[in-house]
Structures are given as C-alpha cells and as structure tokens.
C-alpha positions as MATLAB code, in Angstrom:
seq = 'MILRSAAELESRFHELGPGDVFLGFLPAKHLRGAAAADLLERGVRCVPSVLCQLLARSKAAQAFVLKPWMAPHTRLIARRAELMDAVGYCAQHGIGAVVTKQEGMHCGHGIRRWESAEALYNAVAFTDAVYPLVLQPFLPDIADVRVIRVGDYVEAYTRTNAFNFRANLAAGGESAPVAVSASMETLCRAVMDRGRFPYAHIDLHLGEGGACHLSEIALDGGITGARINRGELNRRKQAVLERMVN';
ca = [
     -15.605  -24.941    7.931;
     -13.687  -22.397    9.602;
      -9.507  -22.440    7.930;
      -7.393  -20.503    9.839;
      -3.614  -21.468    8.439;
      -1.994  -21.965    5.203;
      -1.180  -24.996    6.029;
      -4.955  -26.258    6.560;
      -5.627  -24.407    3.452;
      -3.385  -25.790    1.274;
      -4.724  -29.612    2.936;
      -8.473  -28.717    2.255;
      -7.785  -26.491   -0.838;
     -10.625  -28.781   -2.424;
     -13.715  -29.368    0.215;
     -13.698  -25.345    0.640;
     -17.090  -24.205   -0.955;
     -20.097  -21.685   -0.431;
     -19.863  -20.589    3.160;
     -16.870  -21.921    4.147;
     -13.919  -19.002    5.927;
     -10.559  -18.966    5.182;
      -8.742  -16.400    8.083;
      -5.708  -16.151    7.469;
      -3.294  -14.892    3.935;
      -3.200  -16.375    0.413;
       0.162  -18.191   -0.941;
       2.904  -16.671   -1.976;
       3.087  -13.817   -5.119;
       2.957  -17.166   -8.218;
      -0.488  -18.890   -6.551;
      -2.160  -15.921   -5.485;
      -4.159  -14.300   -7.909;
      -5.177  -18.016   -9.180;
      -5.951  -19.252   -5.684;
      -7.798  -15.921   -5.037;
      -9.627  -16.232   -8.012;
     -10.570  -19.675   -7.163;
     -12.216  -19.049   -3.670;
     -14.427  -16.380   -5.180;
     -15.326  -18.425   -7.944;
     -16.822  -21.132   -5.370;
     -17.738  -18.627   -2.496;
     -15.450  -19.249    0.320;
     -15.026  -16.253    2.463;
     -12.054  -14.979    2.583;
     -10.809  -12.736    6.202;
      -8.755  -10.550    5.521;
     -10.592   -9.636    2.636;
      -9.361  -11.241   -1.678;
      -9.222   -7.382   -1.988;
      -7.238   -6.138    0.824;
      -4.646   -9.193    0.653;
      -4.058   -8.118   -3.641;
      -3.562   -4.392   -2.520;
      -1.499   -4.395    0.486;
       1.352   -6.343   -2.071;
       1.513   -4.741   -5.083;
       1.885   -1.028   -5.130;
       0.813   -0.832   -9.184;
      -2.709   -2.806   -7.711;
      -3.334    0.986   -5.471;
      -2.366    3.262   -7.699;
      -4.874    1.506   -9.942;
      -7.637    1.136   -7.927;
      -7.270    4.033   -4.793;
      -6.043    6.293   -7.037;
      -8.818    8.720   -6.202;
      -7.081    9.725   -2.941;
      -3.273   10.088   -4.053;
      -0.913   12.906   -5.115;
      -2.712   14.492   -8.506;
      -0.578   13.121  -11.205;
      -0.176   10.301  -10.106;
      -0.415    7.405  -13.055;
       0.041    3.029  -13.209;
       3.035    2.871  -15.862;
       2.757   -1.132  -16.861;
       4.645   -0.949  -20.583;
       7.135    1.135  -22.506;
       3.146    3.455  -24.213;
       2.289    4.745  -21.230;
       5.509    5.575  -20.071;
       6.275    7.906  -23.644;
       2.785    9.277  -22.449;
       3.556    9.708  -19.399;
       6.586   11.729  -20.507;
       4.169   13.894  -22.782;
       1.939   14.425  -20.127;
       4.329   16.013  -17.361;
       5.602   18.236  -19.952;
       1.725   19.251  -20.378;
       1.208   19.708  -16.897;
       4.383   21.284  -15.891;
       5.653   18.451  -13.987;
       9.671   17.700  -13.488;
      11.036   15.808  -11.341;
       9.041   13.152  -10.246;
       9.764    9.886   -8.214;
       8.695    6.050   -8.833;
       8.259    3.523   -7.004;
       8.988   -0.207   -8.172;
       6.693   -3.048   -7.640;
       7.617   -6.020   -5.063;
      10.373   -3.225   -3.271;
      10.208   -2.465    0.550;
      11.871    0.061    2.426;
      12.453    2.940    0.188;
      14.846    0.381   -2.191;
      12.030    1.207   -4.864;
      11.412    4.679   -4.321;
      12.856    6.709   -7.531;
      13.758   10.028   -7.920;
      14.179   11.543  -10.666;
      14.917   15.347  -12.638;
      12.143   14.581  -15.364;
       9.670   12.079  -16.897;
      12.164   12.748  -20.223;
      14.767   11.428  -18.229;
      13.143    7.774  -16.440;
      12.264    7.334  -20.138;
      15.375    7.400  -21.580;
      17.203    5.469  -18.136;
      14.491    2.289  -18.620;
      14.268    2.147  -22.530;
      16.436   -0.227  -22.936;
      14.251   -2.800  -20.777;
      10.838   -3.889  -19.681;
      11.712   -5.143  -16.817;
      10.984   -2.101  -14.963;
       7.200   -2.351  -15.506;
       5.386   -2.380  -13.494;
       5.337    0.849  -11.353;
       4.210    4.221  -10.553;
       4.565    8.065  -11.241;
       4.162   10.859   -9.121;
       5.012   13.584   -9.345;
       7.799   14.846   -7.168;
       6.480   16.931   -4.324;
       9.606   18.416   -1.554;
       7.741   20.509    1.239;
       4.912   17.475    2.437;
       5.342   15.847    5.874;
       5.094   11.989    5.206;
       2.888   10.203    8.563;
       2.883    6.786    9.013;
      -0.851    5.670   10.397;
      -1.317    2.636   11.953;
      -5.604    1.923   12.647;
      -6.067   -1.421   14.790;
     -10.366   -1.480   15.539;
     -10.016    1.420   18.539;
      -6.700    2.077   18.440;
      -4.934    4.525   16.547;
      -1.548    6.255   16.542;
       0.150    8.328   13.560;
       3.436    9.208   14.092;
       5.682   11.544   11.685;
       8.998   10.376    9.611;
      11.469   12.493    8.349;
      14.876   12.469    7.262;
      17.508   15.762    6.789;
      19.385   13.535    4.097;
      17.512   11.886    2.549;
      14.292   12.497    0.686;
      13.097    8.957    1.192;
      12.210    9.612    4.597;
      10.843    5.468    6.016;
      12.468    5.181    9.108;
      14.714    2.079    7.022;
      16.668    4.859    5.364;
      17.307    6.576    8.122;
      15.325    8.517    9.513;
      13.580    9.853   12.758;
      10.427    9.601   14.084;
       8.423   11.420   16.088;
       4.279   11.060   17.905;
       1.408   13.689   15.188;
      -1.907   13.779   16.335;
      -4.905   12.423   14.037;
      -6.461   14.978   12.379;
     -10.074   14.532   10.935;
      -8.330   14.836    7.634;
      -6.115   12.348    8.369;
      -9.312    9.763    9.771;
     -11.441   10.852    7.359;
      -9.069    9.540    4.241;
      -7.675    5.955    6.099;
     -11.060    5.381    6.757;
     -12.431    5.966    3.158;
      -9.573    4.350    1.954;
      -9.551    1.745    3.964;
     -13.819    0.396    3.506;
     -13.009    1.495   -0.144;
      -9.384   -1.680   -0.072;
     -11.746   -3.508    2.705;
      -9.018   -3.378    5.246;
     -10.048   -4.888    8.714;
      -6.822   -2.632    9.976;
      -4.202   -1.162    7.904;
      -0.783    0.669    8.210;
      -1.191    3.759    6.222;
       1.441    6.291    4.267;
       0.161    9.234    4.588;
       1.811   12.792    2.894;
       0.522   15.822    4.024;
       1.296   18.554    1.816;
       0.608   23.067    2.203;
      -3.551   24.442    2.653;
      -4.004   21.081    4.633;
      -3.885   18.926    1.508;
      -3.557   14.894    2.593;
      -3.021   12.140   -0.281;
      -2.342    8.316    0.033;
       1.560    6.959   -0.170;
       0.892    3.822    0.741;
      -1.798    1.004    2.267;
      -0.493   -2.037    4.371;
      -1.333   -5.355    5.745;
       1.605   -5.261    8.337;
       4.482   -2.868    8.074;
       7.159   -1.396   10.660;
       6.463   -0.428   13.505;
       9.450    1.038   14.822;
       8.617    4.643   14.971;
       4.825    3.514   16.842;
       4.236    3.686   20.819;
       2.408    0.086   20.780;
       4.548   -2.987   20.710;
       4.487   -5.923   17.928;
       3.112   -8.519   20.011;
      -0.197   -6.190   21.366;
      -0.164   -5.379   17.660;
      -0.356   -8.853   16.618;
      -3.140   -9.375   19.538;
      -5.280   -6.244   18.149;
      -5.187   -7.236   14.715;
      -6.108  -11.202   15.521;
      -8.810  -10.306   17.145;
     -10.333   -7.805   14.726;
     -10.349  -10.783   12.324;
     -12.057  -13.306   14.970;
     -14.520  -10.862   15.621;
     -14.760  -10.932   11.653;
     -15.774  -14.390   11.871;
     -17.586  -14.993   14.630;
];
C-alpha cells in the first residue's frame, strides 16, 4: 500500500504495516516524533525518509547529527549547564563573538550575534525558554551560499548584505549566481547521504583557504535568488520521490 497525502495517512494510519509506503510529510510538530517512531517500529517506509524530515525541521537535530560538516566549535546547547560549559570552552579556545540559532525560527529571525558566550549566558540565565539552541563562533569573513540539489539539477547563488550580518535574502540581502566547486559538491553529497535527503536546499559558509562548512539544510526553502522557478522545482522534487517508490 502506498499513501500519498496527509489525509490518507490520518485515515489509514492504523492499517499500515511492513512493506507499506507513505509518500509525504509527517504530521505537525507535536505528533511528528511519535508518528515517526510508530511507523518505523511497524516497518513502514517513509519517503522522504523519517531522518531527513526530522533533521529538516530542527536546527538542534542538525547540529547533533551533522556536526562533522559544520564550522569548528559548533555546539548544541540543550540546557543551562551546557551553556555554562560553553562559556569556559569559548574562553579556553580564544573564541570571542558568537552566534546562536534558535530552534523553530526562520528567515534569519532566530539568528543572533553576541559579543561573547558570557554575554549570551547573562542574557538568557533567567529563562529556560530559549533551549535548545545552536552556538557557533561568529565568522565575519565568510561567503554565504545556497545550493539547490534536486536529481541532476544543481545550482548555487551567493547571498550578501552590506548592512546586516544575516545574509539571507529575507533580511534584505542580494544574490548572485556562483559555480558549484568540487569541495561544495563533495560536502553537499556527504551531508545529503548522511541525512538521507533525496533533494535539498543547502546553506554553506565558505571561508579562507577553501574552507567549506554546512550552515543548514532543508527539504524546502526560499528560491528568490535561484534561476529555477517554484513550479519547475516542485515538479522535479515530486519526480525524485516518485522514482523512489516505483
């Protein structure tokens, strides 16, 4: 049995078993984890994979699973004690300004720069509502690049903003096409393989000396700077998924 919509999944959820396939996206966040675990336990195959769906919707999960491809000193902070540890870690490694990524926020709204990990700790010490968050050193001299990979279609473009360190286009940035280098392609393939992504929007940070690190990865995202239009992109994505179940 192959189910192709959220409505079908809801109506036939308890009928699913080994060998069945759900082609679509898991329920809203409050049920996502339970639904994913239940489907996996019953041998139901999800397309896109359960892993990539969970990763795509969580900055914290990405920092946990995909950390080897992220900037050095990236840390997942899930509670106050871990933030306190990070204060000492940053001091030990000579890390000054840091950036945090808040879970569940998009379009640059959850990206914040702090003069130090100590300043961050002092600002959030009186609340637990900010956790989990991703902590990284602030890297001022990087190029921000978005790569779109769907089947054999690949394109990339830079995102810049002269007045805001948040380079994403929703924060007023500008874009320009850029060639996908061998190192960018290698990293994108490795991250997609590790996260079981059938296609992806991948944000990279390119540094001096050819350094290339993962910022974030998603199954969907803005394409304001892309050559491909939304209709064609969605058609290609659906074709990839259909090939996976046929």
